[in-house]
N, C-alpha and C positions, 0 to 999 in steps of 0.2 A: 504493500500500500504506500509506503514511504517513497518508493521509486516512482510510482504513478504520480504522486503529488509533486515530486521534483520536476518531472517531465511537464506537468501542467504549467508550473511556474515558468519553466524554461520557454515553452511555446508562447506563453503570454508575454514574456520579456522580449523574445525575438519579434513578435508582432508589433510591439510598441516601438522598437527601433525603426521599423519601416515607416510608421506614421509620424514619428517624432523628428526624423532627420530632414533637414532642408538641403536636398541634393541638387547639384548643378547638372544640367543636361550635358551629355557626351555625344559626339558625332557618331560613334560606333553604334549607338542605339538605332539609328536610321538604316543601318546595314543588316541588322539581325532579322532573320526571317521568323517572325513570331507566329506564323500560321502553319508552319511545318509540323508534322508529327514526329520528326526525328529528334533525337537528343541534341540539345545545344550545349557545347562545351566552350568555355572561355578561359584563355590562358594569357600570360603576359608577365612582366616583371613584378616583383612584390611592390606593394604600395602604389601601384599605378591606377587603382580604382576598380578592380574586378568586383569586389563585394558591392560597391555603390551601383555598378551597372546592373547587377542582379536586382537590387532594390528598385532601381528606376524602371526595370522591365515590369515589375509588379505594379508600379504606379501607372505605367503606360498602358498596361492591359486592364487597368481599373479594377483589379481584383479586390474583393471584399473579405470573404471568409472561406473561400474554397481553395486556399493555397497554404503551404507551410514552408517557411524559410528556416533552414537549419545551418547554424554556424558551428562547424566542427572544430574551430579553434577555441570554443568555450571550454573552460576548465572541467566541466562536467564530463567531457570525453576523454580526459586523462585516464580515468579508470573505467571508461565505458566505450572502448574502441573496437569492440567486436561488431561484425556486420549486422548481427541480429538486433542491435540497438535501434537501427533505422526502422525495422519492422515494428518494434515496440513503440517508438515515437509516433509512427503513423497510426498505429492501433489506438493509442491514447487520443490523438487528434480526432479521429473519426468518432470515438466514443464520447468525448467531452467538449468538442468544439463544433465539428461539422462532418456528418457522415458522407457528404457529397464532395469529398476532397478530390481535386482535379489536377492541381499544379504542385510540383515538387521542385524546390530550389535548394540545391546542396552547395554550400560555400566551403571551400578548402576540403574537398572530398577525400583527399589523400590521407587525412588524419584517421580515417577508419580502415582498419585492417581488412584486406580482401574486399574492398568496397565494390569492385567490379562485379562480384557475384550478385550482390543485391541490385545494383543498377541494371545489369543485364536481365535479371529476373523480372524487374518492373517493366523493362522494355517489352519482354515477351508477353506480359499480361495485357499490354496495350490499354492500360487503365488511366495512366497519368501522362501529362506533358512534363518533361524533365529538363531542368537546367542545372549545369554544374560548373564550378570553377576549380582549377587545380593550381597549386603552387609548385614552382620549380625546385623548391628545397627537397622535395621527395618525388616529384612526378614531372618528367619532361613532356613536352608536347607530343613527341613521337610515341612515348610510352602510353600516354593517355589514349592516343588513337588505336594502339594495338590492343589495349585492354577493353575497349568498347567494341563489342561484337556488332556487326551490321553497320549500316550507314549512320553517320552523325554529321552535324554541321559545326565547324570550328571557327572561332573568332578570337582576335587578339585585342586586348586592351593595353594600350601603350600610354606613356606620359602625355600630357595635354599638347595638342598642336597649337599654333598661334591663334587661330580662330577661337578655340576653346579657352585659351589663356585670356583673350580679350573678354570673352563672356564671363569668366570667373571674376574679372575686374569690372564688370558692369557695362561692358560695351558690346553691342551687337551690330555687325557691319552687314548691310544688305545692298548698298549702292555705292557708286563712285562718289556721289555727292557727300555721303557720310564720311568717306575716307578723306576727301579734300577738306571738309570743314573740321574734322577732328585729327588732322595730320600730326600736330605737335603732341597731342595726348597719345596717339597710336605709336609714334616714334619713341616717346618716353617709355611706354609699356614694352615696346620691342627691345629696347636696351635692357630693361629689367628681365624680359624673357630670356635673352641671350645669357644673362648673368645667373639667374636662379633656376632656369629650366622649367620643366612641366609636370613634376610630380605634384598631384593635387594638394596634399597637405602642406607642402612647402610654399606653393602658390598662395594658399589661404593664409598661412601664418608668417610667411617670409622668414622662417627660421632655417637658416642655411646649415646649422649644426645637424639638422635632419638628413641633409644630403650625405654628410660623412657617415652617419649612422646607417643609411641605406646601403652605401658602398660596403661597409663592414659586414652588414647582415647578408648581403648577396654573396660576398666573398666567403664568409665563414659558414653561414647556415645553408646556403644553396650549393656550395662547392666543397669546402673543406670537410664538413660533417657528412655530407651526402656521399662523397667519394673517398673518404678516409685519407685525406691528403696529409702526408708527413712533412713535406718541405713547405710549410706555410709561408715562411718569409720569402722564398723564391716565387711562390704563386702570387703573393701580394706585389712583389717587385714587377713581375710580368704584367699583372693587371694595370699597375700604374704606368708601365711602359706603353701599353696599348692605348690607354686613355690619353696619355701625354702626347702620343703621336697620331692622334685622330686624323684621318684623311690621308695617311701615308701607307705605302706598301710595306708589309712585314712578312718575312719568310720564316718558315719553321727552322731552317738552317741557321738563321741569325739568332733566334732564341736559344737554340742548342749551344751555339758558340758563346754567346754573351752570358748565359747563366749556367754553363757547364752541366747541362742535363742531356739526357738522351733524346734522339729524334722522336721516339715514340712518346716520351713524356711531354715534349714540346707540343706535339700534335694533340695530345690528350688535354693539355691545359687550355689550348685554344678552343677545343670543343666544349670544355666545361664553361669557359667564359661566355661562349655563344649561347649555350643551352640555358644559362642563368640570365640571359638578356643583358649582361653587363656591356658586351660589345656586339656590334653587328657587322657582317661581312659584305664586301662588294667585289664582284668578279670583274675582270677585264673582258670587254666584248670581243668576240670573234665569231665568224660564221662557222668555224670549226669547233665543235664541242670539245674535242681532244685538246686543242690549243687553249681553249677557255679554262679547262680544268687544270692545266699545267701552269698557267700564268700566275704571277704574284697577286695576292689579294690585298685590298685596302680594308681598313677597319675604322669604325666610328663608335663613339661613345653613345650609350643609350640615352644620355641626358647631359645637356650642357651644364646644368647645375652641379651634377656630380663631378664633371670634369673640372669646373672652376673651383670646387671646394677642396679637391685633393691634389690638383697638379698645376693649374694655370694661375697666372696673374692676368685677370680678365682684360685689362687695358692693353696688354701686349699681344693678346691672342684673339682679338675681336674678329679678325678675318677668318680664322680657323673655326671659331664658334659659329660664324655665319654659314660656312660650308657644312658644318655638322647639322645645323638646323635644316638647311635645304635637303640634305640627305635624308634625315628623319621624315620630313614631309613627303618626299618622293617614295620612301620605303613604305609609308602608310597608305599612299594613294595610288601607287603604280606597282604592277605585279613584277615587271621585268626591268630592273635598272642595272647599269654597269658603268664602269669608267672606260675611256677609249684612248688608245694610243695610235697616232697616225704613222704612216710609213717612215716619216722623218723623225719619229720619236717625240712628237709634240703631244701633249696630254690634254684631254677634255675631261672635266670633272665627272660629268654624268651623261649617259646615253640611255634613252628610254626606248624600248623595243616592244613590239607586239608580234609574237610568233616570228621573230627574226626580221620583222619589218621595222625600220627605224622611224620612230615617231617624233623624237626631239633630241637636241643636243644642248647641254647647259654648262656654262662656266659660272663659277662663283668668285667674285672679287669684291672686297670692301668698297673700293672705288677704282675707276680707271682713269683718274686724273693724271697720274704719273705716266709719262710717255712710254717708258719701258714696259710698265704693266699693261698699258693699253695695247701696245704692239704684240706682246706675248699672248694675251687672251684672244685677240682678234685673229692672230695667225693660226693658233690651234684650232679655233672654230672654222675658219675659212678652209684650212686643209682638210678637216674632217668632213665638212659639207661637200667638198669636191669629191673626196674618196667615196663617200656614202651616197652621193647623188641626191642630196636634199637641199632645199632652197632657203630654209629658215632655221634660226637657232636663237639662243638666249644667253645673255650675261645677267646674272642676278647680283645686284649691288645693294649697299646699305641704303642709299638715297639718291641714286643717279638714274636719269631716264633719258634715253635718246634712241634714235634709229640709225643704224650704220648700214650703208648699202655698198656692196662690192659686186658690181655687174648685176647678175640676176639673183644674187644671194643677199639676204637681209638678216642682220643681227639685231635683235630687240634687247635693248638695255633696260632692265626693269628693277625698280626698288623692291626689296624683299618684302616689305610690309604690304605692298599691293599684291604681289604674286602669291604670298602665303594665304591671303584672305580670299583669293580667287576673283578679285575685282578687275584685274587687268584684262 
């Protein structure tokens, strides 16, 4: 009887957190198929807002009393982590709250032992609509996919993009007029975005100490503890190296030599950093898949706030932060992005392709006022456009705007704050 009473209190507490929280809208909500009968699974770095997205789905569906939200990070589950506890909670809900239960929201499902047994059982029953989130501390995206039998739809929740950042700061941009009239405010907020990044709690509190905490948590909870890493100091140095060299090519061989570790360990450490979402990888474009796989990779930080808190002096690395932000925006909105090297070894920061058809080329530069910088950025794009037979490309700057024509080719120079909000 005591257990039933504890569960009743727990369900009541969870329900109150849904109605009490003043949650900010996230763009990913508009992409989630809420009409499908498939399981919806949501992954992403810790503290990026996965739990909040689940709660916003409940509000978007306007659910009243036919759902249950279970937070498996609740202390209750420390001693109740057997999969049967889910059956018990659902039974209590049906008996004491609503027998017509239809929606199941499972937050941090990996805290339950053999959770997949229960989830797959409910899938077979075809009685509930199921949503789950999983943390990379114990469950990678690929593992989540393999444990769920049958078809399911996967979504990622990442730190806020710039449009979401503006919204969190009380600004919604819907037109060029609003951009023009609010330019100074938007640019001030863009400076802040580059500096503090997009993790929701940091955006709300502006507490940059949280960024250091997130870095440590990802490193130690999502990697060291999960993979039983013994050389913790080496791993931390490698993580700092990647984040400090955001946007640069890094080879496994260089890690092996610099940190006196094996080739296999270097490769594993990169995989661990990627699976924990601390760094993201960018391939070089080639029409040959074999060449593409063999080429050096570029790496970017998951968040500029983390990069600034642990490795950068912001004022000195503003250009690199701008490139990181453009990369993150492309990563979230485009499925196939690469960097490109011309036959003369000139580099273009980003190439967007669709089934190997080139859609766009993008350079990123804080400004192109310096003649040397201007020549370098234009030459790289001009050569790439010629080689790839496309007529238009972009240079994303901090606050410069113009149109550069070279014969039949056009390079659009666009301020980042316009491009990121989709107004240009």
